[in-house]
C-alpha positions, -999 to +999 in steps of 0.1 A: -635-289+789-670-298+778-685-276+806-662-247+796-674-249+761-710-251+773-706-220+794-689-201+766-717-210+742-744-198+767-726-165+773-722-160+736-759-168+730-770-143+757-748-115+746-754-119+709-792-118+714-791-086+735-808-058+716-784-031+704-802+002+702-789+022+672-789+060+670-811+073+642-824+107+632-862+111+630-881+131+604-881+159+629-843+162+627-839+149+663-820+119+675-836+087+689-827+050+690-840+021+670-837-016+676-822-039+650-856-043+634-859-006+628-885+001+655-882+031+677-872+021+713-863+057+723-883+083+704-864+110+685-865+139+709-829+146+715-807+173+699-775+153+703-761+121+718-726+111+729-715+083+705-689+070+729-714+066+757-743+050+738-759+015+744-734-012+743-734-047+758-719-032+789-737+001+790-775+000+792-778+037+787-771+065+762-759+100+771-782+125+754-787+163+752-820+182+749-816+220+747-786+229+769-789+200+793-775+165+793-788+133+809-790+096+803-817+074+789-821+037+794-828+010+769-865+013+777-866+050+769-869+061+805-844+085+820-818+069+843-805+104+851-826+134+843-816+162+819-799+183+845-762+183+836-746+212+817-716+190+809-717+158+788-689+142+809-709+146+841-739+131+825-718+101+814-704+098+849-739+097+863-749+071+837-719+049+846-727+052+883-763+041+876-751+013+853-726+000+879-745+005+912-782+009+908-808-016+897-819-013+861-845+014+857-840+029+892-834+067+892-805+074+917-805+112+912-838+122+926-823+152+943-815+167+909-849+160+894-863+190+875-899+198+885-922+206+857 
């Protein structure tokens, strides 16, 4: 019983200290994400975000739109799937696949990368 309580306490401590990135509009009218201290962790460069697929304790990404294209950005502000999807649901599916199968920060959609 004591070890179960210890394990639950450790899990609670880990999950309660995980930073939650909160959506916020910048002075430019674009969306970005701030940490709990109010610091920008993902700069405000997005036209829209999907509130149902945005940083949670389970999802380490947010589904975002810039122009007509959707993609996913990680907690560090780097894209985990590039802005290549014309459909928000497909971008969310790509983010979920990355979240579930790839190592954190690894881009698994290189074939769809837009060349600048």
